[in-house]
KETITI-130499 format. One record per residue: residue number from 1; x, y, z of N, C-alpha, C in turn. Coordinates in Angstrom, 3 decimals, m for minus. Each point is the difference from the previous one (the first is absolute). Layout:
<pts>
   k     n_xx     n_yy     n_zz    ca_xx    ca_yy    ca_zz     c_xx     c_yy     c_zz
 NUM        X        Y        Z        X        Y        Z        X        Y        Z
...
</pts>
This chain:
<pts>
   k     n_xx     n_yy     n_zz    ca_xx    ca_yy    ca_zz     c_xx     c_yy     c_zz
   1  m95.986  m40.394  m16.713    0.645    1.088    1.002   m0.150    1.199   m0.853
   2   m0.029    0.924    0.974   m0.079    1.474   m0.421    1.135    0.537   m0.690
   3   m0.075    0.759   m0.941    1.352    0.830   m0.529   m0.216    1.460    0.237
   4    1.218    0.435    0.529   m0.026    1.352    0.240    0.722    0.736   m1.318
   5   m0.758    1.020   m0.609    0.531    0.731   m1.301   m0.224    1.291    0.297
   6    1.174    0.748   m0.360    0.113    1.364   m0.075   m0.394    0.616   m1.336
   7   m1.156    0.647    0.065   m0.499    0.708   m1.279    0.033    1.488    0.204
   8    0.123    0.654   m1.135   m0.108    1.423   m0.079   m1.285    0.314   m0.815
   9   m1.041    0.457    0.525   m1.096    0.353   m0.596   m0.516    1.366    0.069
  10   m0.081    0.801   m0.977   m0.236    1.493    0.044    0.907    0.675    0.712
  11    1.336   m0.357   m0.130    0.988    0.651    0.569    0.360   m0.316    1.487
  12   m0.868   m0.845    0.632    0.201   m0.303    1.458    0.436   m1.559   m0.128
  13    0.851   m0.212    1.048    0.586   m1.665    0.113   m0.878   m0.525    1.080
  14   m0.427   m1.260   m0.361   m0.880   m0.784    0.767    0.561   m1.225    0.247
  15   m0.212   m0.786    1.256    0.410   m1.273    0.350   m1.301   m0.784   m0.289
  16   m0.038   m0.894   m1.065   m1.146   m0.739   m0.136    0.139   m1.474    0.395
  17   m0.947   m0.444    0.958    0.284   m1.560    0.296   m1.178   m0.601   m0.679
  18    0.464   m1.095   m0.886   m1.000   m0.719   m0.678    0.453   m1.351   m0.154
  19   m1.177   m1.098   m0.026    0.255   m1.194   m0.464    0.316   m0.258   m1.546
  20   m0.176    0.943   m0.726    0.220   m0.138   m1.282    1.446    0.127   m0.448
  21    0.397   m0.320   m1.227    1.424   m0.208   m0.308    0.404    1.649   m0.314
  22    1.275    0.177    0.078    0.419    1.416    0.167   m0.114    0.531   m1.462
  23    0.146   m0.582   m1.011   m0.211    0.302   m1.311   m1.518    0.582   m0.143
  24   m1.041   m0.739    0.359   m1.187    0.190   m0.082   m0.371    1.505    0.686
  25    0.425   m0.045    1.205   m0.070    1.262    0.743    0.632    1.137   m0.562
  26    1.032   m0.145   m0.614    0.891    0.964   m0.557   m0.797    0.737   m1.222
  27   m0.701   m1.157   m0.788   m0.843    0.259   m1.144   m0.977    1.045    0.426
  28   m0.772   m0.589    1.024   m1.092    0.957    0.615    0.343    1.569    0.216
  29    1.029   m0.067    0.629    0.664    1.385    0.351    0.346    0.689   m1.265
  30    0.528   m0.512   m0.988    0.358    0.728   m1.295   m1.337    0.312   m0.611
  31   m0.977   m0.852   m0.045   m1.245    0.450   m0.615   m0.875    1.164    0.813
  32    0.242   m0.129    1.390   m0.594    1.363    0.543    0.926    0.963   m0.081
  33    1.347    0.181   m0.267    0.732    1.206   m0.200   m0.349    0.474   m1.371
  34   m0.248   m1.036   m0.871   m0.374    0.480   m1.388   m1.360    0.756   m0.050
  35   m1.148   m0.576    0.812   m1.376    0.661    0.200    0.285    1.294    0.528
  36    0.713    0.173    1.096    0.138    1.216    0.683    0.619    1.228   m0.730
  37    1.168   m0.612   m0.840    0.709    0.902   m0.815   m1.095    0.514   m1.160
  38   m0.987   m0.780   m0.454   m0.842    0.326   m1.173   m1.050    0.938    0.586
  39   m0.491   m0.114    1.115   m0.969    0.586    0.626    0.717    1.639    0.233
  40    1.142   m0.134    0.509    0.631    1.351    0.398    0.428    0.790   m1.285
  41    0.266   m0.701   m1.155    0.309    0.606   m1.328   m1.313    0.580   m0.394
  42   m1.160   m0.373    0.222   m1.299    0.442   m0.487   m0.420    1.320    0.613
  43    0.324   m0.175    1.352   m0.053    1.458    0.729    0.926    0.079    1.001
  44    0.973    0.800   m0.246    1.152    0.308    0.752   m0.228    0.613    1.363
  45   m1.004    0.777    0.012   m0.452    0.742    1.429   m0.529   m1.012    1.046
  46   m0.527   m1.397   m0.264   m0.406   m0.676    0.909    1.072   m0.346    1.226
  47   m0.434   m0.211    1.135    0.769   m0.451    1.092    0.245   m1.278   m0.175
  48    1.020   m0.285    0.648    0.389   m1.551    0.244   m1.238   m0.894    0.355
  49   m0.722    0.623    0.812   m0.951   m0.647    0.868   m1.097   m0.309   m1.143
  50   m0.446    1.121   m0.729   m0.792   m0.027   m1.027    0.126   m0.862   m1.090
  51    1.429   m0.185   m0.448    0.323   m0.832   m0.911   m0.175   m1.392    0.327
  52    0.336   m0.252    1.334   m0.123   m1.276    0.543   m1.543   m0.617    0.043
  53   m0.857    1.051    0.452   m1.354   m0.447    0.171   m0.516   m0.207   m1.515
  54    0.288    0.713   m0.923   m0.278   m0.277   m1.209    0.355   m1.340   m0.529
  55    1.293   m0.378    0.282    0.323   m1.153   m0.511   m0.693   m1.166    0.822
  56   m0.146    0.213    1.309   m0.821   m1.180    0.701   m1.411   m0.038   m0.620
  57   m0.761    1.098   m0.244   m1.178   m0.114   m0.852   m0.276   m0.758   m1.189
  58    1.325    0.379   m0.752    0.128   m0.725   m1.344    0.098   m1.629    0.278
  59    0.977   m0.394    1.045    0.134   m1.297    0.049   m1.247   m0.683    0.658
  60   m0.652    0.899    0.769   m1.368   m0.692    0.671   m1.002   m0.056   m1.062
  61    0.033    0.714   m1.047   m1.052   m0.191   m1.011    0.478   m1.164   m0.837
  62    1.302   m0.200   m0.454    0.405   m1.181   m0.514   m0.356   m1.304    0.635
  63    0.171    0.058    1.404   m0.260   m1.220    0.907   m1.440   m0.225   m0.081
  64   m0.765    0.998   m0.039   m1.490   m0.309    0.052   m0.282   m0.687   m1.272
  65    0.285    0.667   m1.244   m0.253   m0.574   m1.321    0.633   m1.412   m0.102
  66    1.141   m0.250    0.505    0.431   m1.460   m0.246   m0.830   m0.838    1.015
  67   m0.272    0.397    1.154   m0.892   m0.993    0.908   m1.207   m0.178   m0.702
  68   m0.905    0.934   m0.752   m1.293   m0.116   m0.740    0.385   m1.094   m1.027
  69    1.176    0.303   m0.743    0.246   m0.948   m1.275    0.320   m1.348    0.569
  70    0.443   m0.224    1.044    0.265   m1.243    0.693   m1.305   m0.644    0.446
  71   m0.782    0.820    0.462   m1.256   m0.607    0.292   m0.844   m0.570   m1.076
  72    0.005    0.976   m1.023   m0.548   m0.403   m1.326    0.540   m1.310   m0.636
  73    1.359   m0.137    0.001    0.652   m1.135   m0.654   m0.518   m1.251    0.912
  74    0.120    0.336    1.391   m0.385   m1.292    0.932   m1.591   m0.313   m0.302
  75   m0.752    0.677   m0.156   m1.325   m0.363   m0.370    0.020   m0.638   m1.403
  76    0.812    0.359   m0.725   m0.041   m0.502   m1.554    0.569   m1.459    0.074
  77    1.132   m0.033    0.771    0.542   m1.559    0.246   m0.800   m0.770    0.691
  78   m0.970    0.297    1.107   m1.072   m0.822    0.443   m0.893   m0.435   m0.848
  79   m0.445    1.117   m0.702   m1.085   m0.417   m1.149    0.430   m1.018   m1.017
  80    1.306    0.291   m0.414    0.906   m1.018   m0.922   m0.017   m1.108    0.600
  81    0.347   m0.227    1.410    0.307   m1.259    0.505   m1.445   m0.729    0.159
  82   m1.038    0.714    0.406   m1.159   m0.674   m0.036   m0.547   m0.480   m1.457
  83    0.225    0.751   m0.923   m0.307   m0.328   m1.399    0.717   m1.437   m0.345
  84    1.393    0.181    0.083    0.693   m1.259   m0.156   m0.332   m1.134    0.784
  85   m0.612   m0.017    1.093   m0.414   m0.896    0.871   m1.312   m0.833   m0.702
  86   m1.037    1.154   m0.335   m1.043   m0.513   m0.674    0.257   m0.622   m1.305
  87    0.940    0.360   m0.754    0.370   m0.613   m1.245    0.698   m1.261    0.244
  88    0.690   m0.091    1.067    0.583   m1.467    0.250   m1.164   m0.953    0.491
  89   m0.976    0.425    0.535   m0.969   m0.762    0.517   m1.000   m0.599   m1.240
  90   m0.130    1.016   m1.013   m0.660   m0.018   m1.143    0.788   m1.115   m0.760
  91    1.142    0.094   m0.196    0.974   m0.956   m0.713   m0.006   m1.256    0.615
  92   m0.060   m0.234    1.299   m0.161   m1.333    0.602   m1.418   m0.519   m0.247
  93   m0.874    0.768   m0.143   m1.614   m0.490   m0.284    0.062   m0.467   m1.384
  94    0.532    0.734   m0.898   m0.134   m0.239   m1.289    0.986   m1.529   m0.213
  95    1.049   m0.003    0.557    0.651   m1.294   m0.077   m0.829   m1.139    0.498
  96   m0.645    0.010    1.188   m0.775   m1.026    0.522   m1.119   m0.303   m1.128
  97   m0.524    1.035   m0.501   m1.097   m0.109   m1.078    0.499   m0.849   m1.254
  98    1.185    0.333   m0.478    0.711   m0.588   m1.115    0.187   m1.721    0.321
  99    0.425    0.049    1.415    0.336   m1.539    0.325   m1.407   m0.781    0.088
 100   m1.004    0.745    0.472   m1.391   m0.590    0.063   m0.391   m0.459   m1.426
 101    0.005    1.056   m0.949   m0.443   m0.153   m1.320    0.997   m1.097   m0.735
 102    1.158   m0.180    0.204    0.965   m1.067   m0.486   m0.364   m1.253    0.250
 103   m0.362   m0.057    1.364   m0.517   m1.302    0.484   m1.255   m0.366   m0.448
 104   m0.944    1.043   m0.108   m1.304   m0.471   m0.804    0.204   m0.307   m1.419
 105    0.899    0.592   m0.798    0.226   m0.315   m1.174    0.388   m1.511   m0.193
 106    1.231   m0.235    0.980    0.645   m1.426    0.042   m1.133   m1.050    0.239
 107   m0.866    0.225    0.830   m1.265   m0.915    0.283   m0.811   m0.284   m1.129
 108   m0.230    1.087   m0.752   m0.931   m0.134   m1.112    0.602   m0.804   m1.102
 109    1.543    0.213   m0.356    0.430   m0.677   m0.861    0.277   m1.366    0.363
 110    0.025   m0.307    1.391    0.507   m1.353    0.473   m1.002   m0.816    0.053
</pts>
């Protein structure tokens, strides 16, 4: 069920509709306010629109980097999973060979 949450971001009040928990949405709003404030402090002559665009660019860059890292981790996980499957197969083959050799030894002793 969608939650309606009133947030003030960059000095403007917004009504946000989200399926996320209110505390999560408020945290996102707080983080965005901090980002906007930090950009504004670095250059006080920027307009609100310019500050918002710079924040959006920064978040977009972070998202792109995170996606790239996720793709890399996904590939590493796939490789590790394949490696584990091969190791499991090697282990099964080794156990079969041990059993075969144990039977052969038993026959030779018997």
